[in-house]
VEXNU-668380 format. One record per residue: x, y, z of N, C-alpha, C, CB in turn; residue in one letter. Coordinates in steps of 0.2 Angstrom, whole numbers, padded with zeros to 4 digits, always signed. Glycine has a CB too. Layout:
XYZXYZXYZXYZa ...
//
This chain:
-0512+0312+0231-0511+0313+0224-0512+0318+0221-0514+0310+0221m -0510+0324+0218-0512+0330+0215-0516+0328+0208-0506+0336+0214s -0520+0331+0206-0525+0330+0200-0522+0329+0193-0530+0335+0199p -0516+0333+0194-0512+0331+0186-0506+0326+0186-0509+0337+0183d -0505+0324+0194-0503+0318+0191-0508+0311+0190-0497+0317+0194k -0503+0307+0184-0507+0301+0183-0504+0296+0189-0507+0299+0175q -0511+0291+0189-0510+0284+0191-0505+0280+0189-0513+0281+0189q -0500+0277+0193-0496+0273+0192-0499+0266+0188-0493+0272+0197q -0498+0264+0182-0502+0259+0180-0497+0251+0177-0507+0263+0174t -0499+0245+0178-0496+0239+0175-0497+0236+0171-0496+0234+0178m -0493+0233+0168-0497+0229+0163-0501+0222+0166-0491+0227+0158k -0506+0219+0163-0509+0213+0167-0506+0208+0170-0512+0209+0164p -0499+0205+0165-0494+0199+0166-0490+0202+0173-0488+0197+0159l -0489+0209+0176-0486+0210+0181-0492+0210+0186-0483+0217+0181t -0497+0214+0184-0501+0214+0189-0505+0205+0193-0508+0219+0186a -0505+0200+0187-0506+0194+0188-0499+0192+0193-0507+0190+0182a -0494+0193+0192-0489+0191+0194-0490+0192+0203-0484+0194+0190n -0491+0200+0203-0492+0200+0209-0496+0199+0214-0490+0203+0210k -0502+0196+0209-0507+0193+0214-0508+0186+0215-0514+0194+0212l -0500+0181+0210-0500+0175+0212-0504+0170+0205-0504+0176+0221g -0510+0172+0201-0510+0171+0198-0511+0168+0189-0511+0171+0201i -0512+0166+0186-0509+0162+0180-0513+0167+0175-0510+0152+0179y -0509+0172+0171-0514+0178+0166-0517+0174+0162-0510+0185+0162l -0518+0168+0158-0522+0165+0152-0526+0162+0157-0518+0161+0147p -0529+0160+0162-0533+0158+0165-0538+0163+0169-0531+0154+0169a -0537+0170+0169-0540+0176+0169-0545+0178+0163-0535+0181+0168t -0550+0182+0166-0554+0184+0161-0552+0191+0157-0560+0185+0163p -0554+0189+0150-0551+0193+0144-0550+0201+0145-0556+0191+0138e -0555+0203+0151-0556+0211+0151-0550+0212+0155-0563+0214+0155a -0545+0208+0161-0542+0209+0164-0536+0209+0159-0543+0205+0169f -0534+0203+0154-0529+0200+0152-0528+0207+0146-0532+0191+0149q -0532+0213+0144-0533+0215+0140-0532+0225+0143-0540+0211+0137n -0532+0223+0149-0531+0232+0152-0526+0231+0156-0538+0235+0158s -0524+0239+0158-0519+0241+0162-0521+0241+0169-0516+0246+0160t -0518+0240+0172-0521+0240+0179-0517+0245+0183-0520+0233+0183i -0521+0248+0188-0518+0254+0191-0516+0251+0199-0523+0261+0189t -0512+0255+0201-0510+0252+0209-0517+0250+0213-0506+0260+0215r -0521+0258+0214-0528+0258+0216-0532+0252+0214-0531+0264+0214a -0533+0250+0207-0537+0244+0207-0533+0237+0208-0540+0244+0200e -0527+0237+0210-0524+0230+0210-0525+0230+0219-0516+0229+0206l -0525+0235+0223-0527+0236+0229-0534+0233+0231-0526+0243+0230d -0537+0236+0226-0544+0233+0227-0544+0227+0226-0549+0236+0223e -0542+0226+0220-0542+0214+0221-0540+0213+0226-0537+0208+0215l -0535+0214+0227-0532+0212+0234-0537+0209+0239-0527+0217+0237r -0539+0216+0241-0543+0216+0248-0551+0215+0246-0542+0224+0252t -0553+0216+0241-0561+0212+0240-0560+0210+0232-0568+0218+0240n -0556+0203+0233-0556+0200+0226-0564+0197+0222-0552+0192+0227p -0563+0199+0217-0568+0197+0214-0571+0186+0214-0567+0202+0207p -0576+0184+0212-0575+0180+0212-0572+0175+0209-0579+0179+0213e -0570+0176+0202-0565+0172+0197-0558+0173+0200-0566+0176+0188w -0557+0179+0204-0549+0178+0206-0548+0175+0214-0546+0186+0206l -0557+0174+0218-0557+0170+0223-0555+0161+0219-0565+0172+0227v -0558+0160+0214-0559+0155+0212-0552+0151+0208-0566+0157+0209e -0549+0156+0206-0543+0155+0203-0538+0153+0208-0541+0161+0201l -0536+0157+0211-0531+0157+0220-0534+0150+0222-0534+0164+0227r -0541+0146+0222-0541+0143+0226-0540+0135+0222-0548+0145+0229k -0540+0136+0213-0543+0131+0210-0537+0130+0205-0550+0132+0207t -0534+0136+0204-0529+0137+0199-0533+0137+0191-0523+0129+0199g -0529+0136+0185-0522+0134+0188-0517+0139+0189-0519+0130+0185p -0512+0137+0192-0506+0141+0195-0501+0143+0192-0503+0138+0200f -0498+0148+0191-0491+0148+0188-0485+0146+0191-0490+0155+0186p -0479+0144+0187-0475+0141+0190-0474+0143+0196-0471+0141+0188r -0472+0147+0197-0469+0149+0204-0472+0146+0211-0467+0156+0204d -0480+0145+0210-0484+0143+0213-0484+0137+0215-0488+0144+0210v -0484+0134+0208-0484+0127+0208-0477+0123+0212-0485+0124+0200v -0471+0127+0210-0467+0124+0213-0468+0124+0221-0462+0126+0210s -0469+0131+0223-0470+0131+0230-0472+0124+0233-0474+0136+0233k -0480+0125+0229-0485+0120+0234-0481+0113+0234-0493+0119+0230k -0476+0111+0225-0474+0104+0227-0468+0104+0231-0474+0099+0221l -0467+0109+0233-0459+0109+0237-0451+0106+0231-0460+0102+0245g -0452+0108+0227-0448+0110+0223-0446+0117+0219-0450+0106+0220v -0439+0116+0216-0437+0122+0214-0441+0124+0206-0429+0121+0214s -0441+0129+0203-0442+0130+0195-0440+0126+0191-0440+0137+0193n -0432+0126+0193-0428+0121+0189-0431+0114+0188-0422+0120+0194t -0433+0112+0195-0433+0106+0196-0440+0101+0190-0434+0105+0206g -0446+0108+0190-0450+0108+0187-0448+0104+0178-0452+0116+0188l -0444+0111+0176-0441+0111+0169-0438+0104+0169-0436+0117+0168t -0434+0102+0174-0431+0096+0172-0436+0090+0171-0427+0095+0176r -0441+0091+0174-0447+0086+0174-0450+0085+0168-0452+0088+0178a -0450+0090+0165-0453+0093+0158-0463+0093+0161-0450+0083+0148d -0463+0098+0165-0469+0098+0170-0471+0105+0167-0468+0098+0179v -0476+0107+0163-0481+0113+0161-0480+0117+0165-0488+0112+0161s -0480+0124+0164-0479+0131+0168-0487+0131+0174-0480+0140+0160d -0492+0127+0172-0497+0130+0175-0501+0123+0176-0501+0136+0172a -0503+0121+0182-0506+0115+0186-0512+0116+0189-0503+0112+0192l -0516+0115+0189-0523+0114+0194-0522+0111+0202-0530+0109+0190t -0526+0114+0206-0525+0112+0212-0525+0103+0212-0531+0115+0216a -0532+0100+0207-0532+0094+0208-0526+0090+0206-0536+0093+0206a -0521+0094+0199-0516+0089+0197-0510+0089+0203-0513+0092+0190e -0511+0094+0206-0506+0097+0212-0508+0089+0217-0509+0108+0215i -0512+0090+0217-0515+0086+0224-0513+0079+0222-0526+0087+0226d -0514+0075+0216-0513+0071+0214-0503+0068+0212-0518+0073+0209e -0502+0073+0210-0494+0073+0211-0493+0072+0218-0491+0079+0209l -0494+0076+0221-0492+0075+0229-0495+0067+0234-0495+0082+0233l -0501+0065+0230-0503+0060+0235-0500+0055+0229-0511+0059+0237a -0497+0054+0224-0495+0047+0221-0488+0050+0218-0500+0043+0214n -0484+0053+0222-0477+0056+0221-0471+0049+0215-0473+0057+0231q -0472+0053+0210-0467+0049+0203-0460+0052+0207-0469+0052+0191p -0457+0047+0203-0450+0048+0206-0445+0054+0203-0446+0042+0204p -0448+0058+0199-0444+0063+0199-0447+0068+0203-0443+0066+0194w -0453+0068+0205-0454+0072+0211-0451+0071+0218-0460+0073+0211l -0450+0065+0219-0446+0062+0226-0439+0064+0226-0446+0055+0227v -0436+0065+0218-0430+0066+0217-0429+0072+0219-0429+0065+0213r -0433+0077+0215-0433+0084+0216-0435+0088+0222-0436+0086+0212e -0439+0085+0226-0441+0087+0232-0434+0083+0236-0449+0083+0234r -0430+0079+0238-0425+0078+0242-0418+0083+0239-0424+0068+0241e -0420+0086+0233-0412+0090+0232-0414+0096+0233-0407+0090+0224s -0420+0100+0233-0422+0106+0233-0424+0108+0243-0429+0105+0226y -0423+0101+0248-0423+0101+0253-0414+0103+0255-0428+0095+0254a -0410+0097+0253-0405+0097+0254-0402+0105+0252-0403+0092+0251a -0404+0108+0246-0401+0115+0244-0404+0120+0250-0404+0118+0235v -0410+0120+0252-0413+0124+0259-0408+0123+0265-0421+0119+0261l -0407+0117+0264-0403+0114+0272-0396+0119+0271-0399+0103+0272k -0393+0116+0265-0386+0120+0265-0386+0127+0265-0382+0119+0259e -0390+0132+0263-0392+0139+0263-0393+0141+0268-0397+0141+0260n -0397+0136+0273-0398+0138+0282-0390+0139+0285-0404+0129+0287e -0385+0134+0283-0380+0130+0287-0374+0138+0284-0377+0119+0284r -0374+0140+0277-0371+0145+0275-0372+0151+0278-0372+0146+0268i -0379+0151+0279-0381+0158+0282-0379+0158+0290-0390+0160+0280k -0380+0153+0293-0380+0152+0301-0371+0154+0301-0383+0143+0304a -0367+0152+0296-0359+0152+0298-0358+0159+0296-0354+0146+0295k -0362+0162+0292-0362+0169+0290-0362+0173+0294-0367+0170+0285a -0368+0172+0300-0368+0173+0306-0363+0174+0311-0372+0169+0308a -0361+0168+0312-0357+0167+0315-0351+0171+0315-0356+0162+0314e -0348+0171+0309-0341+0177+0307-0343+0184+0308-0339+0176+0298r -0351+0185+0306-0351+0192+0309-0351+0193+0317-0358+0195+0306a -0355+0190+0320-0356+0190+0327-0346+0190+0329-0360+0182+0329a -0343+0186+0327-0335+0186+0330-0333+0192+0328-0330+0180+0328a -0333+0194+0324-0329+0201+0320-0330+0207+0324-0332+0203+0312t -0337+0206+0328-0342+0211+0332-0341+0211+0340-0349+0209+0329n -0336+0206+0341-0335+0206+0347-0330+0210+0349-0335+0200+0349r -0331+0212+0357-0325+0217+0359-0318+0216+0358-0326+0218+0364p -0312+0217+0359-0306+0215+0360-0306+0214+0367-0300+0220+0358a -0302+0207+0369-0300+0205+0376-0295+0211+0380-0296+0199+0375k -0295+0213+0384-0290+0216+0388-0284+0212+0388-0291+0217+0394n -0277+0215+0387-0272+0215+0387-0267+0214+0392-0272+0218+0385r 
//
């Protein structure tokens, strides 16, 4: 990079999203500064202790919570689940699954299965249209 070009920066929320962490749980210094791409890469390759701990115990942002629980973000909303849960809270929910979690996991699994079926059907159609014409 030439010296006259400034490095690209991002807001703390964008950096937190890229790191898969919950912004309000980060140190104040992280929340109140802009992060360069180089700094983000450094956080990824050599995470400080606070980042390692956040990734391990949470609290986790909504998208991470939904993946860990095996439900959609919408399913969390329907169940009135807050947007951040810790690893212990997620483990408790998985160990003692409330009815809403069982229902949402089944629904999410059905959606994923249907998406796979649609994808396979589309691939089948694409393969059929790319076949060479038969000799006549």
